[in-house]
C-alpha positions as CSV (number, residue, x, y, z in Angstrom):
1,M,-126.6,-140.6,132.1
2,R,-129.6,-138.6,131.0
3,L,-129.4,-135.8,128.4
4,T,-130.3,-133.2,130.9
5,E,-127.5,-134.3,133.2
6,I,-125.0,-134.2,130.3
7,L,-126.1,-130.7,129.3
8,S,-125.9,-129.6,133.0
9,K,-122.4,-131.0,133.2
10,Y,-120.9,-129.3,130.2
11,F,-123.1,-126.2,129.6
12,K,-122.8,-124.0,132.7
13,G,-124.6,-120.8,133.4
14,D,-128.1,-119.6,132.6
15,R,-130.0,-122.4,130.7
16,V,-132.5,-120.0,129.1
17,I,-129.6,-118.0,127.5
18,W,-128.2,-121.3,126.1
19,V,-131.7,-122.0,124.6
20,V,-131.8,-118.5,123.1
21,I,-128.4,-119.0,121.6
22,F,-129.2,-122.3,119.9
23,A,-132.6,-121.0,118.7
24,L,-131.0,-117.9,117.1
25,S,-128.4,-120.2,115.5
26,M,-131.0,-122.3,113.9
27,F,-132.9,-119.3,112.5
28,S,-129.5,-118.0,111.3
29,L,-128.7,-121.2,109.3
30,L,-132.2,-121.3,107.7
31,A,-132.3,-117.6,106.9
32,V,-128.8,-117.4,105.5
33,Y,-129.2,-120.5,103.3
34,S,-132.4,-119.0,101.8
35,S,-131.1,-115.4,101.4
36,T,-127.7,-116.3,99.8
37,G,-129.3,-118.1,96.8
38,T,-129.0,-115.1,94.4
39,L,-125.5,-114.4,95.7
40,A,-124.5,-118.0,94.9
41,Y,-125.7,-117.8,91.3
42,K,-124.0,-114.5,90.8
43,Y,-120.6,-115.3,92.2
44,Q,-120.3,-119.1,92.7
45,G,-121.9,-120.5,89.5
46,G,-125.0,-121.6,91.3
47,N,-123.3,-123.5,94.1
48,T,-125.8,-122.7,96.9
49,A,-123.9,-124.8,99.3
50,Y,-120.8,-122.5,99.3
51,Y,-122.2,-119.7,101.5
52,I,-124.2,-121.9,103.8
53,L,-121.1,-124.1,104.5
54,K,-119.0,-121.0,105.1
55,H,-121.6,-119.6,107.4
56,F,-122.0,-122.9,109.2
57,V,-118.3,-123.1,109.9
58,L,-118.2,-119.5,111.2
59,L,-121.3,-120.2,113.3
60,M,-119.7,-123.3,114.8
61,V,-116.6,-121.3,115.6
62,G,-118.8,-118.7,117.2
63,L,-120.5,-121.3,119.3
64,G,-117.1,-122.7,120.2
65,I,-116.0,-119.3,121.3
66,I,-119.1,-119.0,123.5
67,Y,-118.4,-122.4,125.1
68,I,-114.7,-121.6,125.8
69,T,-115.3,-118.1,127.0
70,H,-118.1,-119.1,129.4
71,L,-115.7,-121.5,131.1
72,I,-113.2,-118.6,132.0
73,P,-114.0,-117.0,135.3
74,Y,-115.5,-113.5,134.8
75,K,-113.0,-111.9,137.2
76,F,-110.3,-112.6,134.6
77,Y,-112.0,-110.1,132.2
78,S,-111.7,-107.4,134.8
79,K,-107.9,-107.8,134.7
80,L,-107.8,-107.7,130.9
81,S,-110.2,-104.8,130.5
82,Q,-107.6,-102.0,130.7
83,L,-105.2,-103.7,128.3
84,F,-108.1,-104.3,125.9
85,L,-109.1,-100.7,126.0
86,Y,-105.6,-99.5,125.0
87,L,-105.5,-102.1,122.3
88,A,-108.9,-101.1,121.0
89,I,-108.0,-97.4,120.8
90,F,-104.8,-98.3,118.9
91,L,-106.6,-100.6,116.5
92,L,-109.3,-98.0,115.8
93,A,-106.7,-95.4,115.0
94,V,-104.8,-97.8,112.7
95,T,-108.1,-98.7,111.0
96,L,-108.9,-95.0,110.3
97,I,-105.4,-94.5,108.8
98,M,-104.8,-97.7,106.8
99,G,-107.9,-99.9,107.1
100,T,-109.8,-101.5,104.3
101,S,-112.4,-99.2,102.9
102,L,-115.9,-100.3,101.6
103,N,-118.8,-98.0,100.7
104,Q,-116.8,-94.9,101.7
105,A,-116.3,-96.4,105.2
106,T,-113.0,-97.5,106.6
107,R,-114.2,-100.1,109.2
108,W,-112.1,-103.2,108.6
109,L,-108.5,-104.1,109.4
110,T,-106.6,-107.0,108.0
111,L,-104.4,-108.6,110.6
112,P,-100.8,-109.0,109.3
113,G,-99.7,-112.6,108.9
114,L,-103.1,-114.0,109.6
115,G,-105.1,-112.7,106.5
116,L,-108.1,-112.3,108.9
117,T,-110.2,-109.1,108.4
118,I,-112.0,-107.8,111.4
119,Q,-114.3,-104.9,112.1
120,T,-112.3,-103.2,114.9
121,S,-115.4,-101.5,116.3
122,D,-116.7,-104.9,117.3
123,F,-113.7,-105.4,119.5
124,A,-113.8,-101.8,120.8
125,K,-117.4,-102.3,122.0
126,L,-116.4,-105.3,124.1
127,A,-113.3,-103.6,125.5
128,L,-115.1,-100.3,126.5
129,I,-118.0,-102.1,128.2
130,M,-115.6,-104.3,130.1
131,Y,-113.6,-101.3,131.1
132,I,-116.6,-99.3,132.2
133,A,-117.9,-102.2,134.3
134,R,-114.5,-102.5,136.0
135,I,-114.2,-98.7,136.8
136,L,-117.7,-98.5,138.1
137,S,-117.2,-101.5,140.4
138,I,-113.9,-100.1,141.7
139,R,-115.1,-96.5,142.2
140,Q,-118.5,-97.2,143.8
141,H,-117.3,-95.6,147.0
142,K,-115.9,-92.6,145.1
143,I,-118.6,-92.2,142.5
144,D,-118.9,-88.5,143.2
145,D,-115.3,-87.7,142.5
146,F,-115.3,-85.5,139.5
147,N,-111.7,-85.9,138.5
148,G,-111.9,-89.6,138.8
149,I,-115.0,-89.9,136.7
150,V,-113.7,-87.6,134.0
151,V,-110.3,-89.2,133.6
152,S,-111.4,-92.8,134.2
153,L,-114.7,-92.9,132.3
154,I,-115.6,-89.9,130.2
155,I,-112.3,-89.5,128.3
156,P,-112.1,-93.3,127.3
157,I,-115.8,-93.2,126.2
158,V,-115.3,-90.1,124.1
159,A,-112.0,-91.4,122.6
160,V,-113.4,-94.8,121.6
161,C,-116.8,-93.5,120.3
162,G,-115.0,-90.6,118.5
163,L,-112.7,-93.0,116.7
164,I,-115.6,-95.2,115.6
165,M,-117.9,-92.4,114.5
166,P,-116.2,-91.2,111.2
167,A,-116.7,-94.7,109.6
168,N,-119.6,-96.1,111.6
169,L,-122.0,-93.5,113.2
170,S,-124.7,-96.1,114.2
171,T,-122.2,-98.2,116.1
172,A,-120.7,-95.2,117.8
173,V,-124.2,-94.0,118.9
174,I,-125.2,-97.5,120.2
175,L,-122.0,-97.8,122.2
176,F,-122.3,-94.2,123.5
177,A,-125.9,-94.9,124.6
178,T,-124.9,-98.2,126.2
179,S,-122.1,-96.4,128.1
180,F,-124.5,-93.7,129.2
181,I,-127.1,-96.2,130.5
182,L,-124.3,-98.2,132.2
183,M,-123.1,-95.1,134.0
184,F,-126.6,-94.3,135.0
185,I,-127.1,-97.7,136.5
186,G,-123.7,-97.3,138.2
187,R,-125.0,-94.3,140.1
188,V,-122.9,-91.7,138.3
189,K,-124.3,-88.2,139.0
190,V,-126.8,-86.8,136.5
191,K,-124.6,-83.6,136.0
192,Y,-121.7,-85.8,134.9
193,L,-124.1,-87.7,132.6
194,M,-125.2,-84.4,131.1
195,L,-121.6,-83.5,130.6
196,V,-121.0,-86.8,128.7
197,A,-124.1,-86.1,126.5
198,G,-123.0,-82.6,125.8
199,I,-119.5,-83.7,124.8
200,G,-121.1,-86.2,122.4
201,V,-123.3,-83.7,120.7
202,F,-120.4,-81.2,120.5
203,I,-118.1,-83.7,118.8
204,I,-120.7,-84.8,116.3
205,T,-121.5,-81.2,115.5
206,L,-117.8,-80.3,115.2
207,L,-117.1,-83.3,112.9
208,I,-120.0,-82.6,110.6
209,A,-119.1,-78.9,110.4
210,S,-115.5,-79.5,109.7
211,I,-116.2,-82.0,106.9
212,V,-118.9,-79.8,105.4
213,F,-116.7,-76.7,105.4
214,T,-113.7,-78.6,103.9
215,G,-116.0,-80.0,101.2
216,S,-115.0,-83.6,101.9
217,Q,-118.4,-85.1,102.8
218,G,-117.7,-88.8,102.5
219,R,-119.7,-90.6,105.2
220,V,-121.5,-87.4,106.3
221,G,-123.0,-87.3,102.9
222,T,-124.2,-90.9,103.3
223,W,-125.7,-90.1,106.8
224,Q,-127.4,-87.0,105.3
225,N,-128.9,-88.9,102.4
226,R,-130.2,-91.8,104.6
227,I,-131.8,-89.4,107.1
228,E,-133.3,-87.2,104.4
229,S,-134.7,-90.3,102.6
230,F,-136.1,-91.7,105.8
231,V,-137.8,-88.4,106.7
232,S,-139.1,-87.8,103.2
233,G,-140.5,-91.3,102.7
234,D,-139.7,-91.1,99.0
235,S,-139.8,-94.6,97.6
236,E,-137.2,-93.9,95.0
237,D,-134.7,-92.9,97.7
238,N,-135.7,-95.8,100.0
239,Y,-135.3,-98.7,97.6
240,Q,-133.9,-101.0,100.3
241,V,-136.6,-100.2,102.8
242,E,-139.4,-100.5,100.2
243,Q,-138.2,-104.0,99.2
244,S,-138.0,-104.9,102.9
245,K,-141.6,-103.7,103.5
246,I,-142.7,-105.8,100.5
247,A,-141.1,-108.8,102.0
248,I,-142.8,-108.2,105.4
249,A,-146.2,-107.5,103.8
250,T,-146.2,-110.6,101.7
251,G,-145.1,-112.8,104.6
252,G,-148.5,-112.6,106.2
253,F,-149.1,-114.3,109.5
254,F,-147.4,-117.6,109.0
255,G,-145.1,-116.7,106.0
256,K,-144.4,-118.3,102.7
257,G,-142.3,-121.2,104.2
258,P,-138.6,-121.8,104.4
259,G,-136.7,-121.1,101.2
260,N,-139.7,-119.4,99.4
261,S,-138.6,-115.8,99.7
262,T,-138.8,-113.7,96.5
263,Q,-137.6,-110.4,97.9
264,R,-134.1,-111.9,98.4
265,N,-133.7,-111.4,94.7
266,F,-134.2,-107.6,95.1
267,L,-133.0,-106.7,98.6
268,P,-129.4,-105.6,98.9
269,H,-127.7,-107.6,101.7
270,P,-130.7,-109.8,102.5
271,Y,-128.3,-112.1,104.4
272,S,-127.0,-109.4,106.8
273,D,-128.6,-105.9,107.1
274,F,-132.1,-107.0,106.1
275,I,-132.2,-110.6,107.2
276,Y,-135.0,-109.9,109.5
277,A,-137.2,-109.0,106.6
278,I,-136.4,-112.4,104.9
279,I,-137.3,-114.1,108.2
280,I,-140.7,-112.4,108.3
281,E,-141.3,-113.1,104.6
282,E,-140.6,-116.9,105.1
283,Y,-141.9,-117.4,108.7
284,G,-144.4,-114.6,108.8
285,F,-145.5,-112.4,111.7
286,V,-145.0,-115.4,114.0
287,G,-141.4,-115.8,113.1
288,G,-140.7,-112.1,113.5
289,V,-142.3,-112.1,116.9
290,I,-140.3,-115.2,118.0
291,I,-137.0,-113.5,117.0
292,L,-138.0,-110.4,119.0
293,I,-139.0,-112.4,122.0
294,L,-135.7,-114.3,122.0
295,Y,-133.7,-111.0,122.3
296,L,-136.1,-109.7,124.9
297,F,-135.6,-113.0,126.9
298,L,-131.8,-112.4,126.6
299,L,-132.3,-109.0,128.2
300,Y,-134.7,-110.3,130.9
301,R,-132.2,-113.1,131.8
302,A,-129.4,-110.5,132.1
303,G,-131.7,-108.7,134.6
304,V,-132.1,-111.9,136.6
305,I,-128.3,-112.4,136.6
306,V,-127.9,-108.8,138.0
307,R,-130.6,-109.4,140.6
308,K,-128.8,-112.5,141.9
309,S,-125.3,-111.1,141.7
310,N,-123.6,-109.8,144.8
311,R,-120.6,-108.5,142.9
312,T,-120.8,-105.1,141.2
313,F,-118.4,-105.9,138.3
314,A,-120.3,-109.1,137.4
315,A,-123.6,-107.1,137.4
316,F,-122.3,-104.2,135.3
317,L,-120.5,-106.5,132.8
318,A,-123.6,-108.7,132.2
319,I,-126.1,-105.9,131.8
320,G,-123.7,-103.7,129.7
321,L,-123.0,-106.4,127.1
322,T,-126.6,-107.5,127.0
323,I,-127.9,-104.0,126.4
324,S,-125.4,-103.5,123.6
325,L,-126.5,-106.7,121.8
326,T,-130.2,-105.9,122.4
327,F,-129.8,-102.4,121.1
328,Q,-128.1,-103.6,118.0
329,A,-130.8,-106.2,117.4
330,M,-133.6,-103.7,117.9
331,I,-132.1,-101.2,115.5
332,N,-131.6,-103.9,112.9
333,M,-135.2,-105.0,113.2
334,G,-136.4,-101.3,113.3
335,V,-134.6,-100.6,110.1
336,A,-136.3,-103.5,108.4
337,V,-139.8,-102.2,109.4
338,H,-138.8,-98.6,108.6
339,L,-138.7,-97.3,112.2
340,F,-135.1,-96.1,111.7
341,P,-133.0,-94.9,108.8
342,V,-130.7,-97.6,107.2
343,T,-127.7,-98.1,109.5
344,G,-125.9,-101.2,108.4
345,Q,-126.2,-102.9,111.8
346,T,-126.3,-106.7,111.6
347,L,-128.7,-109.0,113.6
348,P,-126.5,-110.5,116.4
349,L,-125.8,-114.2,115.9
350,V,-128.3,-114.4,113.0
351,S,-126.8,-112.3,110.1
352,M,-124.0,-113.6,108.0
353,G,-120.6,-112.1,108.8
354,G,-117.4,-113.4,110.4
355,S,-116.4,-110.5,112.6
356,S,-119.9,-109.9,113.9
357,I,-120.5,-113.6,114.8
358,L,-117.1,-114.0,116.5
359,F,-117.4,-110.9,118.8
360,T,-121.0,-111.6,119.5
361,G,-119.9,-115.1,120.6
362,V,-117.3,-113.5,123.0
363,A,-120.0,-111.2,124.4
364,L,-122.5,-114.1,125.0
365,G,-119.7,-116.2,126.5
366,I,-118.8,-113.5,129.0
367,I,-122.5,-113.1,129.9
368,L,-122.7,-116.9,130.5
369,S,-119.4,-116.8,132.5
370,V,-121.0,-114.1,134.8
371,S,-124.1,-116.3,135.2
372,R,-121.9,-119.3,135.9
373,G,-120.0,-117.4,138.5
374,V,-123.1,-116.0,140.2
375,E,-124.6,-119.5,140.4
376,K,-121.4,-120.8,141.9
377,N,-121.3,-118.1,144.5
378,I,-124.9,-118.8,145.5
379,E,-124.1,-122.5,145.9
380,L,-121.1,-121.7,148.1
381,E,-123.1,-119.3,150.2
382,T,-125.9,-121.8,150.6
383,E,-123.4,-124.5,151.7
384,S,-121.8,-122.1,154.1
385,E,-125.1,-121.2,155.7
386,N,-126.0,-124.9,156.1
387,E,-122.7,-125.7,157.7
388,S,-123.1,-122.8,160.2
389,E,-126.6,-123.9,161.3
390,P,-126.5,-125.9,164.6
391,D,-127.5,-129.6,164.4
392,E,-130.9,-130.4,165.9
393,E,-130.9,-132.8,168.8
């Protein structure tokens, strides 16, 4: 049996997306190994294999999740979406109350008995997008019903994004924007979309005002400092970005070569938030463009899936998850080249981090599951048409 036949047998769905996944995984291994050298000497006595082995295991688990998830029929996720939404809201509330705090942000929750720490906003993103896709598909014939839209869509969006926002503004904004675009694609009336946007602005204003008046700035102070530093362009206040720009500038067209980064010794979090800068430093402008093209290919292939699909839930689910991943990637890359203020967003499937890799794996697996289902439906329709055609005499 030829290799292509083996791959076709076990790896279903869009082949281009599989190629993108494996290409990003290879970049991830190379970049994480290079960028964790300083970390290894600081915390592991110079054992550079420690972090790359840990990341390799997590990456393999993530790829395993993609494979398993893509074998599950996408219709199954429609049935789970409402349960997942309620669970996400509960976990976000628990995280705000008793979650693990880091850098004045309470984003992580340690699961009792498992010892596993997850970023609950990652799960909430999946749950909300799945839920919106389900509601839009069910209510396409009643899309003008105000009460149905407010209760079924606007309230859950505001609730989830509002619970994420105090600890992770950038994630809340990405999820809110994704939800907004998904509703626009789902033919929700513009006046309802404006209502959603107005509620979002009002909640952000209310939160900032309440914290400022009470004197408990916390994360608001962090947001303010980042935005002011970004606008002012002061190099002293933009240490991370300045080091990132040095890495990009010294990378040139073809880069310094794998493992030859020098800015990894100066950049905070070169293995997660600023891994794109390390990639450009070592692989140059060419490497940076390849990474960008891979994510754009992912978005393009999601568009192809939507065009081929004759099921609304499948279309909304695939494009919603892909937009979320692409937005996150673009913001991470934009921060590295100083187009956006520092946000703390990771580069999906590339940055080191357990929770991010695992939930990115679930999202990619679901996208491939939709692609697999669409291809199967096309095959069945083709067979049905062939059987219905009269035999020629």
